[in-house]
ZADO-865783 format. One record per residue (C-alpha): residue in one letter; y, x, z; residue number from 1; chain. Coordinates in Angstrom, 2 decimals. Example, Ala and Ser with C-alpha at 12.3 -4.5 7.8 and 13.67 -1.06 7.14 Angstrom:
2
+-----+---------+---------+---------+-----+-------+
! res !   north !    east !      up !   n ! chain !
+-----+---------+---------+---------+-----+-------+
!   A !   -4.50 !   12.30 !    7.80 !   1 !     A !
!   S !   -1.06 !   13.67 !    7.14 !   2 !     A !
+-----+---------+---------+---------+-----+-------+
REM end
This chain:
315
+-----+---------+---------+---------+-----+-------+
! res !   north !    east !      up !   n ! chain !
+-----+---------+---------+---------+-----+-------+
!   D ! -224.30 !   60.04 !    5.97 !   1 !     A !
!   Y ! -225.68 !   63.17 !    3.99 !   2 !     A !
!   W ! -228.81 !   61.23 !    2.49 !   3 !     A !
!   G ! -226.75 !   58.00 !    2.28 !   4 !     A !
!   C ! -224.11 !   60.05 !   -0.21 !   5 !     A !
!   L ! -227.27 !   62.28 !   -2.49 !   6 !     A !
!   Y ! -228.52 !   58.56 !   -2.85 !   7 !     A !
!   T ! -225.50 !   57.16 !   -3.91 !   8 !     A !
!   L ! -224.65 !   59.77 !   -6.39 !   9 !     A !
!   H ! -228.71 !   59.94 !   -7.84 !  10 !     A !
!   A ! -227.85 !   55.72 !   -7.72 !  11 !     A !
!   S ! -224.61 !   55.99 !   -9.35 !  12 !     A !
!   R ! -226.10 !   57.82 !  -12.39 !  13 !     A !
!   G ! -229.14 !   55.45 !  -12.85 !  14 !     A !
!   N ! -231.50 !   58.54 !  -11.80 !  15 !     A !
!   W ! -233.71 !   55.96 !   -9.43 !  16 !     A !
!   R ! -236.66 !   58.25 !   -8.89 !  17 !     A !
!   Q ! -234.33 !   60.70 !   -7.65 !  18 !     A !
!   A ! -232.19 !   58.02 !   -5.24 !  19 !     A !
!   A ! -235.69 !   56.81 !   -4.03 !  20 !     A !
!   E ! -237.28 !   60.85 !   -3.10 !  21 !     A !
!   A ! -233.61 !   60.74 !   -1.28 !  22 !     A !
!   M ! -234.46 !   57.88 !    0.71 !  23 !     A !
!   D ! -238.07 !   58.71 !    1.19 !  24 !     A !
!   L ! -236.38 !   62.01 !    2.70 !  25 !     A !
!   C ! -234.68 !   60.28 !    4.67 !  26 !     A !
!   G ! -237.03 !   58.50 !    6.00 !  27 !     A !
!   K ! -239.73 !   61.35 !    7.11 !  28 !     A !
!   V ! -236.70 !   63.36 !    8.36 !  29 !     A !
!   T ! -235.61 !   60.52 !   10.75 !  30 !     A !
!   V ! -239.55 !   60.05 !   11.89 !  31 !     A !
!   S ! -239.92 !   63.44 !   12.33 !  32 !     A !
!   N ! -236.50 !   63.87 !   14.29 !  33 !     A !
!   A ! -237.75 !   60.78 !   16.48 !  34 !     A !
!   L ! -241.55 !   62.07 !   17.33 !  35 !     A !
!   S ! -240.04 !   65.84 !   17.91 !  36 !     A !
!   K ! -237.53 !   64.38 !   20.93 !  37 !     A !
!   P ! -239.12 !   66.24 !   24.17 !  38 !     A !
!   K ! -237.43 !   63.23 !   26.22 !  39 !     A !
!   P ! -237.52 !   59.47 !   26.18 !  40 !     A !
!   L ! -235.16 !   57.62 !   23.97 !  41 !     A !
!   T ! -233.10 !   55.16 !   25.06 !  42 !     A !
!   S ! -232.99 !   51.56 !   24.00 !  43 !     A !
!   G ! -229.78 !   52.09 !   21.37 !  44 !     A !
!   A ! -231.61 !   55.40 !   20.21 !  45 !     A !
!   S ! -234.61 !   53.80 !   19.53 !  46 !     A !
!   K ! -233.20 !   50.60 !   17.42 !  47 !     A !
!   K ! -231.50 !   52.98 !   15.50 !  48 !     A !
!   I ! -234.22 !   55.12 !   14.25 !  49 !     A !
!   M ! -236.68 !   52.33 !   13.92 !  50 !     A !
!   D ! -233.48 !   50.56 !   12.14 !  51 !     A !
!   Q ! -233.28 !   53.95 !    9.63 !  52 !     A !
!   A ! -236.48 !   54.17 !    8.69 !  53 !     A !
!   S ! -237.16 !   50.62 !    7.76 !  54 !     A !
!   L ! -234.45 !   50.58 !    6.00 !  55 !     A !
!   S ! -234.76 !   54.02 !    3.82 !  56 !     A !
!   A ! -238.58 !   52.68 !    3.26 !  57 !     A !
!   H ! -237.25 !   49.56 !    2.14 !  58 !     A !
!   V ! -234.35 !   50.82 !   -0.18 !  59 !     A !
!   C ! -237.01 !   53.59 !   -1.87 !  60 !     A !
!   A ! -239.30 !   50.94 !   -2.71 !  61 !     A !
!   H ! -236.64 !   49.03 !   -4.78 !  62 !     A !
!   A ! -235.53 !   52.22 !   -6.44 !  63 !     A !
!   V ! -238.56 !   53.09 !   -7.36 !  64 !     A !
!   S ! -238.95 !   49.59 !   -8.84 !  65 !     A !
!   L ! -235.88 !   50.30 !  -11.08 !  66 !     A !
!   V ! -237.24 !   52.60 !  -12.92 !  67 !     A !
!   E ! -238.28 !   51.66 !  -16.07 !  68 !     A !
!   K ! -241.41 !   53.23 !  -17.05 !  69 !     A !
!   T ! -243.92 !   52.14 !  -15.09 !  70 !     A !
!   S ! -246.13 !   55.14 !  -15.46 !  71 !     A !
!   R ! -243.03 !   57.00 !  -13.87 !  72 !     A !
!   Q ! -242.73 !   54.47 !  -10.79 !  73 !     A !
!   Y ! -243.95 !   57.12 !   -8.03 !  74 !     A !
!   I ! -242.48 !   60.01 !   -6.02 !  75 !     A !
!   G ! -243.79 !   63.85 !   -5.55 !  76 !     A !
!   E ! -244.37 !   66.12 !   -7.98 !  77 !     A !
!   Q ! -247.70 !   67.77 !   -6.37 !  78 !     A !
!   R ! -250.87 !   66.13 !   -6.57 !  79 !     A !
!   D ! -251.53 !   65.58 !   -2.85 !  80 !     A !
!   T ! -247.87 !   64.64 !   -2.02 !  81 !     A !
!   I ! -247.49 !   61.32 !   -4.58 !  82 !     A !
!   L ! -246.58 !   58.43 !   -4.02 !  83 !     A !
!   T ! -247.39 !   55.43 !   -5.96 !  84 !     A !
!   K ! -245.23 !   52.10 !   -6.30 !  85 !     A !
!   E ! -247.72 !   50.81 !   -4.17 !  86 !     A !
!   D ! -248.03 !   53.31 !   -1.44 !  87 !     A !
!   I ! -244.27 !   53.21 !   -1.12 !  88 !     A !
!   D ! -244.55 !   49.02 !   -0.98 !  89 !     A !
!   R ! -247.02 !   49.34 !    1.60 !  90 !     A !
!   R ! -245.54 !   51.62 !    3.45 !  91 !     A !
!   A ! -241.87 !   49.33 !    3.60 !  92 !     A !
!   V ! -244.39 !   46.67 !    4.70 !  93 !     A !
!   R ! -245.52 !   48.34 !    7.78 !  94 !     A !
!   A ! -241.97 !   49.53 !    8.38 !  95 !     A !
!   S ! -241.14 !   45.89 !    8.97 !  96 !     A !
!   A ! -243.56 !   45.51 !   11.46 !  97 !     A !
!   L ! -243.25 !   48.83 !   13.21 !  98 !     A !
!   R ! -239.50 !   47.24 !   13.39 !  99 !     A !
!   A ! -240.26 !   43.74 !   14.58 ! 100 !     A !
!   L ! -242.95 !   45.37 !   17.39 ! 101 !     A !
!   S ! -240.20 !   47.86 !   18.10 ! 102 !     A !
!   M ! -237.34 !   45.29 !   19.15 ! 103 !     A !
!   D ! -239.63 !   42.75 !   21.38 ! 104 !     A !
!   E ! -239.39 !   43.46 !   25.02 ! 105 !     A !
!   C ! -242.95 !   43.61 !   25.69 ! 106 !     A !
!   S ! -243.59 !   46.83 !   23.32 ! 107 !     A !
!   P ! -244.57 !   50.26 !   24.39 ! 108 !     A !
!   D ! -241.28 !   52.04 !   25.49 ! 109 !     A !
!   S ! -242.50 !   55.19 !   23.63 ! 110 !     A !
!   I ! -240.97 !   55.09 !   19.98 ! 111 !     A !
!   S ! -243.73 !   57.88 !   18.88 ! 112 !     A !
!   S ! -246.62 !   55.86 !   20.15 ! 113 !     A !
!   I ! -245.44 !   52.76 !   18.24 ! 114 !     A !
!   L ! -244.87 !   55.25 !   14.93 ! 115 !     A !
!   K ! -248.28 !   57.06 !   15.53 ! 116 !     A !
!   S ! -250.33 !   54.27 !   16.23 ! 117 !     A !
!   P ! -253.20 !   53.81 !   13.46 ! 118 !     A !
!   S ! -253.26 !   50.87 !   11.53 ! 119 !     A !
!   L ! -255.99 !   48.94 !   13.03 ! 120 !     A !
!   D ! -253.88 !   49.64 !   16.30 ! 121 !     A !
!   T ! -251.04 !   47.81 !   14.65 ! 122 !     A !
!   I ! -252.27 !   44.58 !   13.55 ! 123 !     A !
!   D ! -254.29 !   43.84 !   17.25 ! 124 !     A !
!   I ! -251.15 !   44.80 !   18.85 ! 125 !     A !
!   L ! -248.80 !   42.45 !   16.39 ! 126 !     A !
!   A ! -251.09 !   39.77 !   16.39 ! 127 !     A !
!   R ! -251.53 !   39.58 !   20.07 ! 128 !     A !
!   M ! -247.96 !   39.69 !   20.78 ! 129 !     A !
!   G ! -247.37 !   36.49 !   17.79 ! 130 !     A !
!   Y ! -246.28 !   38.56 !   15.22 ! 131 !     A !
!   Y ! -249.20 !   36.89 !   12.95 ! 132 !     A !
!   E ! -247.51 !   37.82 !    9.80 ! 133 !     A !
!   H ! -246.95 !   40.74 !   10.05 ! 134 !     A !
!   A ! -250.34 !   41.91 !   11.22 ! 135 !     A !
!   I ! -251.75 !   40.33 !    8.01 ! 136 !     A !
!   A ! -249.35 !   41.99 !    5.93 ! 137 !     A !
!   V ! -250.35 !   45.37 !    7.33 ! 138 !     A !
!   A ! -253.88 !   44.46 !    6.93 ! 139 !     A !
!   A ! -253.52 !   43.90 !    3.25 ! 140 !     A !
!   G ! -251.71 !   47.23 !    2.75 ! 141 !     A !
!   V ! -254.94 !   48.67 !    4.66 ! 142 !     A !
!   S ! -257.12 !   46.64 !    2.53 ! 143 !     A !
!   S ! -255.43 !   47.74 !   -0.67 ! 144 !     A !
!   K ! -255.50 !   51.74 !   -0.19 ! 145 !     A !
!   R ! -258.90 !   51.57 !    1.04 ! 146 !     A !
!   M ! -260.43 !   49.26 !   -1.13 ! 147 !     A !
!   S ! -263.06 !   48.35 !    1.20 ! 148 !     A !
!   N ! -264.73 !   50.50 !    3.94 ! 149 !     A !
!   P ! -267.64 !   52.67 !    3.85 ! 150 !     A !
!   S ! -270.24 !   49.59 !    5.05 ! 151 !     A !
!   G ! -268.64 !   47.43 !    2.13 ! 152 !     A !
!   V ! -267.30 !   44.93 !    4.03 ! 153 !     A !
!   D ! -263.59 !   43.98 !    3.38 ! 154 !     A !
!   V ! -261.23 !   45.52 !    5.68 ! 155 !     A !
!   F ! -258.68 !   42.74 !    4.99 ! 156 !     A !
!   F ! -261.69 !   39.90 !    5.74 ! 157 !     A !
!   D ! -262.07 !   42.15 !    8.88 ! 158 !     A !
!   S ! -258.68 !   42.38 !    9.87 ! 159 !     A !
!   L ! -257.74 !   38.65 !    9.46 ! 160 !     A !
!   R ! -260.48 !   37.34 !   10.87 ! 161 !     A !
!   H ! -260.10 !   39.40 !   14.06 ! 162 !     A !
!   V ! -256.16 !   38.15 !   14.05 ! 163 !     A !
!   L ! -257.01 !   34.49 !   13.47 ! 164 !     A !
!   C ! -260.46 !   34.35 !   15.61 ! 165 !     A !
!   T ! -259.20 !   36.30 !   18.90 ! 166 !     A !
!   Y ! -255.78 !   35.21 !   18.90 ! 167 !     A !
!   L ! -254.41 !   32.61 !   16.86 ! 168 !     A !
!   V ! -257.54 !   29.93 !   18.00 ! 169 !     A !
!   P ! -256.96 !   30.74 !   21.43 ! 170 !     A !
!   A ! -253.45 !   29.83 !   21.00 ! 171 !     A !
!   A ! -254.36 !   26.66 !   19.40 ! 172 !     A !
!   M ! -256.82 !   25.61 !   21.73 ! 173 !     A !
!   A ! -254.26 !   26.43 !   24.52 ! 174 !     A !
!   C ! -256.56 !   29.06 !   25.64 ! 175 !     A !
!   S ! -256.03 !   32.84 !   27.11 ! 176 !     A !
!   A ! -256.90 !   35.27 !   24.58 ! 177 !     A !
!   T ! -257.97 !   37.80 !   27.20 ! 178 !     A !
!   G ! -258.48 !   35.45 !   29.91 ! 179 !     A !
!   D ! -255.57 !   37.09 !   32.19 ! 180 !     A !
!   E ! -253.66 !   34.16 !   32.66 ! 181 !     A !
!   D ! -250.79 !   36.29 !   34.19 ! 182 !     A !
!   N ! -250.58 !   38.67 !   31.73 ! 183 !     A !
!   Q ! -246.77 !   38.37 !   30.40 ! 184 !     A !
!   L ! -247.89 !   38.77 !   26.56 ! 185 !     A !
!   E ! -250.37 !   35.63 !   27.10 ! 186 !     A !
!   S ! -248.00 !   33.65 !   29.40 ! 187 !     A !
!   R ! -244.69 !   34.10 !   27.44 ! 188 !     A !
!   S ! -243.55 !   31.91 !   24.25 ! 189 !     A !
!   K ! -244.66 !   32.74 !   20.49 ! 190 !     A !
!   V ! -242.91 !   29.93 !   19.22 ! 191 !     A !
!   I ! -240.33 !   31.98 !   17.42 ! 192 !     A !
!   Q ! -242.50 !   33.88 !   15.33 ! 193 !     A !
!   M ! -245.36 !   31.22 !   14.84 ! 194 !     A !
!   R ! -242.21 !   29.48 !   13.23 ! 195 !     A !
!   A ! -241.10 !   32.67 !   11.28 ! 196 !     A !
!   S ! -244.91 !   33.68 !    9.96 ! 197 !     A !
!   S ! -245.89 !   29.41 !    9.04 ! 198 !     A !
!   S ! -242.04 !   29.26 !    6.88 ! 199 !     A !
!   I ! -243.17 !   32.97 !    4.88 ! 200 !     A !
!   C ! -246.57 !   31.34 !    4.67 ! 201 !     A !
!   E ! -245.57 !   28.54 !    2.88 ! 202 !     A !
!   Q ! -243.06 !   30.50 !    1.10 ! 203 !     A !
!   E ! -246.30 !   32.57 !   -0.35 ! 204 !     A !
!   I ! -248.29 !   29.38 !   -1.19 ! 205 !     A !
!   D ! -244.81 !   27.82 !   -3.42 ! 206 !     A !
!   C ! -244.97 !   31.06 !   -5.34 ! 207 !     A !
!   T ! -248.53 !   31.50 !   -6.02 ! 208 !     A !
!   S ! -249.93 !   27.29 !   -6.17 ! 209 !     A !
!   G ! -246.65 !   25.46 !   -6.64 ! 210 !     A !
!   P ! -244.57 !   23.27 !   -3.94 ! 211 !     A !
!   S ! -247.01 !   20.84 !   -4.16 ! 212 !     A !
!   S ! -249.65 !   22.91 !   -2.21 ! 213 !     A !
!   T ! -247.84 !   22.80 !    1.01 ! 214 !     A !
!   S ! -247.23 !   19.38 !    1.55 ! 215 !     A !
!   S ! -250.04 !   18.61 !    3.92 ! 216 !     A !
!   F ! -248.63 !   21.49 !    6.00 ! 217 !     A !
!   T ! -245.05 !   20.33 !    5.63 ! 218 !     A !
!   S ! -245.89 !   16.86 !    6.80 ! 219 !     A !
!   N ! -247.86 !   18.91 !   10.44 ! 220 !     A !
!   S ! -244.81 !   20.99 !   11.06 ! 221 !     A !
!   Q ! -243.00 !   17.57 !   11.32 ! 222 !     A !
!   S ! -244.14 !   17.41 !   14.54 ! 223 !     A !
!   W ! -242.92 !   20.57 !   16.43 ! 224 !     A !
!   A ! -239.81 !   18.76 !   16.58 ! 225 !     A !
!   S ! -241.08 !   15.73 !   18.91 ! 226 !     A !
!   S ! -238.91 !   16.09 !   22.08 ! 227 !     A !
!   D ! -242.17 !   14.79 !   24.31 ! 228 !     A !
!   Q ! -244.07 !   17.79 !   24.03 ! 229 !     A !
!   S ! -244.18 !   20.11 !   26.65 ! 230 !     A !
!   A ! -243.66 !   23.87 !   25.50 ! 231 !     A !
!   H ! -246.98 !   24.62 !   26.04 ! 232 !     A !
!   S ! -248.81 !   21.64 !   24.23 ! 233 !     A !
!   L ! -245.71 !   22.64 !   21.02 ! 234 !     A !
!   Q ! -246.93 !   26.13 !   20.54 ! 235 !     A !
!   A ! -250.94 !   24.93 !   20.95 ! 236 !     A !
!   T ! -249.60 !   22.45 !   17.97 ! 237 !     A !
!   M ! -247.85 !   25.02 !   16.20 ! 238 !     A !
!   A ! -250.44 !   27.21 !   16.93 ! 239 !     A !
!   M ! -252.81 !   25.19 !   15.39 ! 240 !     A !
!   N ! -250.95 !   24.50 !   12.29 ! 241 !     A !
!   L ! -250.75 !   27.67 !   11.97 ! 242 !     A !
!   L ! -254.47 !   28.36 !   11.46 ! 243 !     A !
!   H ! -254.69 !   25.68 !    9.40 ! 244 !     A !
!   Q ! -252.47 !   27.33 !    6.98 ! 245 !     A !
!   Y ! -254.14 !   30.59 !    7.06 ! 246 !     A !
!   T ! -257.89 !   28.98 !    6.99 ! 247 !     A !
!   T ! -256.87 !   27.04 !    3.87 ! 248 !     A !
!   V ! -254.73 !   29.65 !    2.46 ! 249 !     A !
!   Y ! -257.13 !   32.87 !    2.55 ! 250 !     A !
!   S ! -260.79 !   31.15 !    2.35 ! 251 !     A !
!   K ! -261.17 !   31.81 !   -1.37 ! 252 !     A !
!   R ! -260.55 !   35.01 !   -0.78 ! 253 !     A !
!   C ! -262.55 !   35.71 !    2.60 ! 254 !     A !
!   G ! -265.86 !   34.04 !    1.92 ! 255 !     A !
!   G ! -267.01 !   32.75 !    5.39 ! 256 !     A !
!   L ! -263.37 !   32.66 !    6.59 ! 257 !     A !
!   S ! -263.58 !   29.07 !    8.40 ! 258 !     A !
!   L ! -266.94 !   29.25 !    9.51 ! 259 !     A !
!   S ! -265.88 !   32.06 !   11.66 ! 260 !     A !
!   V ! -262.78 !   30.18 !   12.72 ! 261 !     A !
!   A ! -265.09 !   27.45 !   13.32 ! 262 !     A !
!   S ! -267.24 !   29.20 !   15.31 ! 263 !     A !
!   A ! -264.33 !   30.58 !   17.71 ! 264 !     A !
!   I ! -263.54 !   27.43 !   18.31 ! 265 !     A !
!   L ! -266.53 !   26.25 !   19.41 ! 266 !     A !
!   D ! -267.05 !   29.15 !   21.64 ! 267 !     A !
!   L ! -264.11 !   28.40 !   23.23 ! 268 !     A !
!   S ! -264.14 !   24.34 !   23.66 ! 269 !     A !
!   G ! -267.77 !   24.10 !   24.79 ! 270 !     A !
!   N ! -268.35 !   21.12 !   22.34 ! 271 !     A !
!   T ! -268.62 !   20.29 !   18.78 ! 272 !     A !
!   V ! -265.22 !   18.31 !   18.19 ! 273 !     A !
!   L ! -263.87 !   20.64 !   15.18 ! 274 !     A !
!   P ! -260.46 !   19.80 !   13.18 ! 275 !     A !
!   I ! -261.46 !   17.58 !   10.47 ! 276 !     A !
!   W ! -259.49 !   19.74 !    7.75 ! 277 !     A !
!   L ! -261.71 !   22.98 !    9.02 ! 278 !     A !
!   K ! -264.65 !   20.18 !    8.72 ! 279 !     A !
!   D ! -263.64 !   19.57 !    5.11 ! 280 !     A !
!   L ! -262.63 !   23.70 !    3.99 ! 281 !     A !
!   C ! -266.39 !   24.19 !    5.67 ! 282 !     A !
!   M ! -268.23 !   20.99 !    3.70 ! 283 !     A !
!   F ! -266.37 !   21.12 !    0.26 ! 284 !     A !
!   G ! -264.19 !   23.87 !    0.07 ! 285 !     A !
!   S ! -260.49 !   22.19 !    0.28 ! 286 !     A !
!   P ! -259.32 !   19.88 !    2.60 ! 287 !     A !
!   A ! -259.01 !   16.12 !    1.99 ! 288 !     A !
!   N ! -256.50 !   14.95 !   -0.47 ! 289 !     A !
!   E ! -255.02 !   12.19 !    1.66 ! 290 !     A !
!   S ! -253.86 !   10.05 !   -1.59 ! 291 !     A !
!   S ! -257.29 !    9.85 !   -2.94 ! 292 !     A !
!   L ! -259.07 !    8.58 !    0.64 ! 293 !     A !
!   F ! -262.15 !    7.20 !   -1.80 ! 294 !     A !
!   A ! -262.14 !    9.38 !   -4.51 ! 295 !     A !
!   Q ! -265.15 !   11.64 !   -5.81 ! 296 !     A !
!   R ! -265.29 !   15.26 !   -4.16 ! 297 !     A !
!   N ! -266.06 !   18.51 !   -5.35 ! 298 !     A !
!   C ! -267.34 !   20.80 !   -3.56 ! 299 !     A !
!   D ! -266.33 !   24.29 !   -4.30 ! 300 !     A !
!   S ! -269.21 !   26.70 !   -3.71 ! 301 !     A !
!   G ! -267.27 !   29.62 !   -3.49 ! 302 !     A !
!   V ! -265.72 !   28.57 !    0.27 ! 303 !     A !
!   A ! -267.60 !   25.92 !    0.92 ! 304 !     A !
!   N ! -270.90 !   26.65 !    3.19 ! 305 !     A !
!   P ! -272.58 !   22.88 !    4.64 ! 306 !     A !
!   S ! -276.12 !   23.99 !    5.51 ! 307 !     A !
!   A ! -274.09 !   27.00 !    7.79 ! 308 !     A !
!   L ! -271.77 !   24.40 !    9.34 ! 309 !     A !
!   V ! -274.93 !   22.41 !   10.16 ! 310 !     A !
!   R ! -276.60 !   25.00 !   11.75 ! 311 !     A !
!   L ! -273.39 !   26.31 !   13.25 ! 312 !     A !
!   L ! -273.31 !   22.82 !   15.07 ! 313 !     A !
!   M ! -276.67 !   22.61 !   16.07 ! 314 !     A !
!   S ! -276.92 !   25.89 !   17.96 ! 315 !     A !
+-----+---------+---------+---------+-----+-------+
REM end
């Protein structure tokens, strides 16, 4: 393994930028060779390529993070080829998502179509296949790179709303996202993907807000183990809990998210029944605290929009 040996040589000398560049080249050569193949690759060869591409991206990101001076945490020399630490981290996130996608039995057969897919298409297919956390992570990377689109709409908010309202809300309501119940993607179980997404989301909440912030989600997640639930009902329960997590966590960053989710639920349910946590989020900007049921509630004006909720329920 030429690239592995080159990386080891630079790493042993503490030359982390050169080590990162070795892994960067390794990943680029791997992808380039895969795209140049005239014939479809076998599943084993495809897996090896995606594993190598993902490993290279993550090792490159790790090596760059070990460079002592933050001003030197980049690779490349020419202005148009420089990759900053943020660029490299985004690439590693996308590489992980593409690897997860390629390993799925319902993924496209062609590795080149996966590698060449635009970011928004990647986000859509990840969400459609149940990889919600990967889809949101890729969306965050796209948003941080573009900052915002020309119309002024936050790319992350736009993508997050698409993931939640187009795919997660129908899953929580036990409905088909496309109306095609015979579609393999629609009918298959996404329990494993939902469980992984929820666990990652809880870890992120613990890191940013502390363990107490996940208590309500943890109590909800205990219902997943209920033995009297059918597989379909279990998936819907898990999807609703995951929708609760994402909507609550991202509402402050994405103003109007709770109303978009409420609108999507009402469109599917055909009535005015909304989850209590979602009503609280729209009315007060935060879920109710069960330990202080009759305590005075403060309204977070940055998240809450009770008048818009009333209009939505009346329309």
